[in-house]
N, C-alpha and C positions, 0 to 999 in steps of 0.2 A: 521202423521209423515211427515216431510218436504221431498220433492223430489228435486233432483238436476240433472243437466245435467251430462252425463258420461264424465269422463276425460280419453281420449284414447291416449296413448303414443306408440302404436304399429307402426311399419314401414308403411309409406304411400308413394305413388308416387305423389309428389307435384311439380307443375311447379314453379321453382325458377329462378328469374332474378338476375344473379350474380352481375351485375352492380348496381342494386338497393340496394345491401347490404352495399355499401360504402357510408355512409351518410355524407353530407357536415358538416363541423365543427368538425369532428372526427379526431383522429390521422391518421387512415388509409387513409382518404380522402386527408389530407395534404401530406402524404407519397406518395400516388399514383400520385397526381398532380405534386409534386416536382420532382420525378424521371422521369416522362414521358415528362415534359415540361421545366424543369429548369436545371437539372443536365446533364453535358456532360460526357457520359460513353464511349467515343470513345476509350480510352485506354484499357478498358475491351474488347471491340469488336475486338481489334487487336490480341487478344489471339487466336482467332478461324480462322483456315485456311481450312474450309470445304465448300468453295464456290462451288467446282465442285465435290469433293469426300468426303466421310465420312458421318456419320449419323448426322442428325440435332441436334444441341445443345440447351440446355435451355437458354433462353434469359437472359443475365447477369442482365438486369434491373429487370426482374421477380425474379431472385434469390436474388437480393439485397432487394427487397420489402419483400420477405418472411422472410429473416433473421432479418431485422429490426422490422417487425411486431411481430415475435416470441420473440425477446429480449424485446420488449415493454410489452409483456404478461408474462415475467419471464421464458420463455422457452429457455434454452441454449443447451440442448441435441439435436444433429442432428436427432436422432431417434424420439424424441418427435415432432420435426418440421415436419419430414416426415409424422408422423401419423396425425398431424393437417392438413396437406395439403390434406389428404384423407377424413377426418371426419368433419372438421370445415367448415361451409359455408363461413365464412369470409375469411379464408385462400384460399378457392377455388376461391373466387371472386378476391382477390388481386393477385393470381397467374394465373388467367385465366384458372382455372381447370387443372393446371399442377400438377404432382405428382413426383417430383424429389426424388431419393433415398437418404438415409441418407449419403451414401458415397459421392454422388455428392455435397450435402450441406456442408459436412465437408471439402471437397476439395476446394470448392469455398471460404469458410471463411479462410482456411489455406493459400491460395495463393493470397489473396487480396493485401497484401504487401503495396507498396507505393501508390497504387491507392486510398486507403482509406483516405490518407492524402489530396489528391486533392479533393475528394468528400467532406470531412469535411470542407475544405476551401471554396468550393462553397456554402455550406449551410450557413457558417458564413457570407459570403458576402450578401446572401439573407436576413439573420437576420438583418444585418446592413442597408440594403435598406428598410426594414420594420420598422426601428427605434427602434429595440430591444436592441441595443448596445449603451450605453451612453458614454463610453470611459472616464468616470471620475475616476473610480477605478477598477483595476483588482485584485481580491483576490486569492491568491495561497495557496493551501493546498493539502494534500495527504492522502490516506488510504492504510493500509497494508492488502493485501488479500492473502490467500493461493493459491497455484498453483498446477498443475498436476505433482507434484514431491514428492518423499518420503524423508522426513527429516532424516530418519534413515540412508540414504545413503549419508550423508554429512560428511565432515571432510577435514582436510588438506591432501595433498598427502601422507604424512607419516602415518597419522591415517588410511587412506584408505588402504594403503599397509599392515598395521598391521591387519586390519579387514580381508583382503584376506588371510593372513597367518593363522589366527584363523580358517577361514572356511576350509582351506586345512588340518589343523590338525584335525578338526572335521571329515572331510571325511576319513582320515586315521583311526581314531578310529571306525567309523561306518563300514568301510570295515573289520577291524579286528573282530568286533562283528558279522558281517555278516558271515564270515568264520566259526567262532565258533558255530553260530547257525545252519549252514549247517551240521557241523560235529555232532551236537547233535540231528539233525533231527527235527528242528523247523517247525511250520506250514508255508504254502506258503504265507498266508496273511501278516504276520509280515515281511517276507522276501521282498515282493513286496513294502510294505510301507517303509522299510529301503532303498531299491534301489531308490525309488522316492526321498527320502530325500537326498541321495548321489548325484543324478543327479542335484537336485536343488542347492545344495551348490557348486558343481563344476561349474555350469553355472554362478552363482553369483560371485564366485571368479575369473573366467575367464573374466567376464565383468569388474570387478574392475581393474584387471591387465591391460586390454586393455585401460581402461580410464586413468589410471595413466601414461601409456607409451605414450599416444597421447595428453596429456594436460599438460600445464605449471601451476605452482602455481598461484592462483588468489591473487591479492594484491589490497589494497585500494589506494586511492589517496595519502596517507601519507606513503605508502610503507609497511604497516602492512599486514601480511598474512591473507587472507580471506578463509573461508571454501568453498571447491568445492562441487558439487553435481553430482552424477553419472547419475541420471535420467534427470536433467535439470540444466546444469552448469551455465546458465544465472540467475537462481533464487538465493535467499539468505535466510539464517536463520535470522528471525527478531523477536525481543521481542515485544509483544503486552500486553495489559492489561489483556488478557485472556490466556496468555501463549506464547510459542515460536512456530512460524509457518515457513514453507518453502514456500516462495512466492515472490511477487513483490509489490512494492509501486506504486500505481496508483495516479498520480498527475494531477490536473486540475487547470486552471486559469479561474475565473468566473467574468463576468462583473456585476456591482452592479445594473444596471437598471432593467433588467428582468431575471437576473440569467442565462444568456446564457454562455455556456462554450466556451471560446475563444482559449484555448490551452489545449491539453491533451497528456500525455506521461506516459508510464509505464517503470520502471527500476528496475533491480534486485539488490537493495542495501537498507539496512536499513537506511543509511544516506541520507538525502534529500538535503544537501548542494550542491552537485555536479550537481543537476538537475535544480537549480533555474535559472541560466543564460540561458541555452538552452530553458526552457519553456518561459521565457520572450522574447527571440529572435523569437519564433514562432508567437508572436503577433506584430511584427514590422510593418506589413502592416495595422494593425488596430489602434495601439497606436498613440496618439498625444503627443506633448511636455508637456501637462498638465495631462496626464494620470498617476494616482498614483498607484504604485504597493505595495500591502500589503502582508505580510507573517508572520508566527509565528516563534518562536525561533529555530525550526528545520532547517530553511534555513539560519540562521545567521552565518556568518563568516567574518573575516576581508577582505579576498580576494574577497568575493562576494560584500561587500559594496564598496570596492575600484573600482571594475569593473563598478558597477552601477553609482558611482560618476563620473568616467572618461568618461562614455558614456552619462552622462547628463540625466539619467533616474530617475525621482522622485520616491522615495520608502520609505516605513516605514517597516523595518524588526525588529521584536522584538528580544531582547536578553533574556538570561535565568533569569535575575534578574529584568526584567521590572515590574512584579507584586509586587515585594518586595518594589519597589520605589513608587508604586501607593498607596496612602492612602485609596483608595476605596476597596482595598483587604486586609486591615489590620486585618479583622476578619475572613479571609478564613480558618484559622486553625480549627475553631470549626466545619466547614462543612467536612473537611478532616477526622476529628476524628470519624464522624458518619459512620456507615456501609452503603454499597451500597445495597439498598433493591432489586434491580433488579438482583444482582449477588450472594449475600450471604444471602439467606432467613433466615437461622438459626441465623446469627449474627444480622439481622434486628429485630428479635423477642426479643433480649436481650437489655435492656436499657444501654446506655453509662453512667457509674457511674462517671468516672473521666477522665480528659484529660491526655495525656502523659506529663511527667515532662519536664520542659524547660531545654534544653541542655546548658552546659557551653560554653560561647563564648571566643574568644581570650582576650577580655577585662577583663575577670574574672581571668586571670593568671597575676601574678606579674613578670614583666620583667625588669631587670636592665642592660642596655647596657654597663654601665661602668665595671661591674664585670662579665658580660656575664652569668647571672644567671636567671633562670625562675622557679618560684614557682607556683604549681598548687593550686586549691581551697582547697585541702586536706593537704596543707602545706608540700608537698613533692617536692623535687627538680628534674626537668627534665634535662637530659643531652643533650648537644649540639652535633648534628651529621651533621652539614652542615651550613656554613656561606657563604654569597654572592651567594646564590642560586637564580636562575632567572626563572620566568614563565611569558610568554607573555611580556617579556621585563621589568618586575618589580622585584626588588631585595628583598629577604626575608631571614630570619634566621630560621633554622629548629631545633626543639626540639622534643625529644621522652622520654616518661616515662619508668621507669624500671619495669620489671615484678614483682620484689619483692614488689613494691609499688602499682602497678595498679591492679594486679590479686586479692589480698584480700581487695581492697579498697571498702568501703561502699557507695561511691558516683559514682560507675561505671555506674549506670542507667542514671545519669545526665551528665556524662562526655563522654560516648561513644555512637555512633549511634546504633551499634549492639553489646551490651555488651556480648551477649551469644557466639559470635564467634570472637570478637576482643579482644586481650589481653592487648594492651597498647595504650595510647593516643599519637597521633602525633600532633604537633602544628607548624604553620607557622606564624612568626612575621614579617610583612612587614615593610620596612623602611618608615618613615613618609615623607610627602611632595614630593611624587614621581608623576611625570606626566606620565600618561598612554601613552605607545608607540602606542596603537591602536587608531590612529587618527580618522579613519573612524568610528570606533565603538563609540567613544566619541561624534562625531558629530551626529550619529544616535540616541544616548541616548537623547541628547538635543532636537532633533526634535520630537521624539516619546513621550517624557515626557511633551512637551508643551500642552497647552489647545487645539490647533488646531490638533496636532498630536494624542492626545487621542480621540478627536471627530471623526477623520477620521478612525483611527485604530479600533475604537469601531464598525464600520460598517463591519469589515472583517468577523466576525463569522456569523452574520445573512445573509451574502451574500453567503458564500461558503458551510456552513454546510447543509442547506436544499437541496443542489444539491446532496451531498453524501447520504442524507437520502432518496431521491427519487430513486437513482440508487440502493442502497443496500436494502432498504425495499420494495419499490413499484415494482422495476424491479427484486428483488431477486438476485442481484449480490453478492453472498457470496464467490465465488472462481473463478479463471480462469481455464479453461478446456484445454488450449493449452500449448505447451512447447516452449521454447526459447523466447528471448526478442522480436524479430520482430513480432512473431505471437501473443504473449500476448498483445503487443502494438496495434495490429490490433483489437483485441477483445475489448480492452478498448476504442479505438476510435469509434467502432461501438456502444457501450453503450452510449458514450457521444453524438454521432450523434442522437440516439433515443431521448435523453433529449432535444436537440436543436430543433428537428422537433416537439416535443410536445409543446415547447414554441411557435413555429410558428402556430400550430393548435389552441392553446388556445387564440391567439391574432387575430384570424379570417383570417389566411392566406388561399388564394385560394377559399374563399367562393363565 
């Protein structure tokens, strides 16, 4: 029988040279060299005033190294980072055998604030010096991530007040039940549980009342009321492909040469239009007059295009109908009809028998402007309920079907998008030969539909999407752990900083 050497994993006292654990060419080597020799951390040093009195503090350079190394390994919990500093030889080496407590680590991240922007800028300038930023195209995109906030505590101030009233009524009922149980001689365990529930509801109702009294109604840029959140009022409810989350949109601008992130910002709004110009302005010191900005339809608005045009910034911003005008996407409907095998396993096992019926378009309705009549494909007359209506500066005539005709109609599946919940068909007939008042949108359509525009815009997705894949999958960034927009923005910038330092390491920096 073959004999092998014993595998012994019992504790041993081994001489370890911590400095030798940081190998050239690795992320930690580039991180260590960058912070010790290239990055100016004097602003962080100014926080400490213990020159003559007070206990020695942990070096902010060491703290920054530990946090960035942890984020690169997918560790975001301050307790996990503290444990790694005690148990991992690599963390011991990068920290100089320091063992900061989790409270110290959390406080350091929480209070970085504006300093992280200066550090991020310094790393970008080093990337530019190393030739990693081509400045030909900056691709902008964002990802919606949950935050450390409870979406059940969201609502308008009126809805939150109503929730507090419901809790107070529930407390009154529990107190009545508590008194009745005392008179009936109920057991103490049920009474204690009832009392804990009363205290919990009272505290939550008091918290909501204080929030409503001290906060104004949130509103969008167009003046519409937005839902507030008691736990983190800077966050927002956002619809994603996997459901509604309470969180932030993390936006990044990525250079197309080496996929270096040149601007990063987190904001608490599901709408990305308002953040386009601020993100572009963050790149003013890097952009040239020839740098092309690309972004998807989420950033498209007439106001944004006007500002870009007036500022002389070359840009290709897609609109919502760009793919419909592109003949390369004419067959995309057959892919949308297929189930998503990564999301709905049961649906993937079932073959797709037939595609959805083609819906009736306005051209399928017979409209006579002379008699002001509109006849649907089922030969029923629609009634007029608005002429000279305008949308985006274009005039149209509005028609609506009658319930007596639409509800029993056999063509509902082809006429209505949601026949199970929509009762009647509404139709807009636009006046012919109208020039669009959206001058900047029309100019952008011509630019992005040209052969050159399609070629440049086609590079947007392979530029920016791998960056989010690296941060979300490799770095396991699946949620933000802090609250309020400045702190969440700090955490997002730290992750983007990790990505850029990785780029430096992979391209031989500091070897």
